[in-house]
N, C-alpha and C positions, 0 to 999 in steps of 0.2 A: 818460162812464165814466172818461176819463183824468183829469178834474178830481177825481172821487171818489178815485181811486187816489193822486193827488197829495196831497189833504187827509189821507187815511189815513196815507200815508207820513210826512208831516211830523209828524202827531200822534204816531205811534209813535216817531219820533226824539226828539221833545220829552219823551215819557214816559221813554225810555232815558236822556236827559240828567238828568232829575230823579232817577231811580233811582241813576244814577252819583254824583250829588252827595250823595244821602242815604247811600249805601254808603261814599263817601269820608269824609264827616263822622263816620259811625259807626266807621270804621277809625281815624281820628284819636283819637276819644274812647276807644276800647278798646285802643289801641296794638297792634292786630293787623289784618291784612288781612281785610276782610269783603266778601264778595260773596253777596248773598242769592239763593237759588234761587227760581224762579217760584212753586213751591208754598208756600214760606214767606211770600212777599210776599202771595199770594192769601189765605193763612190769616190774616195780620195785618189785611188789609183787610176780609174777610168770610168767616169760617170756616164759617158755616152754608151758604153757597152751594157751597163746595167739598165739604162733606159731602153735600149734596143731589145734586151732580153725580156723586159716586162711587156713591151708592146707586142713582141712576137708571141709570147705565151698567151696574152689576153686575146689577141686576134685569131691566132691559129689553133689554139687548144681550147682553153676555157679560163675565164677570169677567176673561177673558184680555185684553180691550181695556183695562181699567183697569190691571192689573198683568201685564205690564211696560210696555205701550205708553205710556199716559198718565203713569204714574209717572216714566218716563224723561224725558218732556217737562217735567214739574213739577220735576225735579231740575236742569234747565239754569239757568245764571245768567240772571236776569230782564233785566239790562241788555243782555246779548248777544242774547237772544232778541228783545227789542223793537227793538234797534238793527238787527239783520239783517233783520227783517221790514219795518222802516221803509225801509231801503235797497232791498229788493226791490220794495216798492210804488212808490217813487220811480222806479226803473228801469222798471217796467212802465208808469208814467204817461208816460214818454218814448218808449216803443217805438212806432214807426209814426207818430210826430208829425212836424211840420215843422221841429222843432229839429235840433240836431246828432244824427247817428246814434250809437247806442251804441258801435259799432265802426267805425272808419274803414277800410274795406276797400280804398280806392284810394290808400293811403299809398305814396309812392315811385313812382307811375305818372306 
């Protein structure tokens, strides 16, 4: 399980770096700061799956779940979301392992 969390964490961090590079190059090209939200990135990659997800949630669950909950998540910067999730998975892959502890509680003792 720790190995899977480790692989997922590094994959998410790599995706975050790729998004950051793309946003940086777009910023240079347009002469303005560009940070794409997750929803825009998803729409650029596969708009039909985003529309299918929205329809499925609104029909089968509740429209309140789509707006405001999922809409709020889709408005977050994609680079930050993937980066934070990657770090969380990497930290989870270390928890309870034989490596260094997450927090050194015996400092100064």
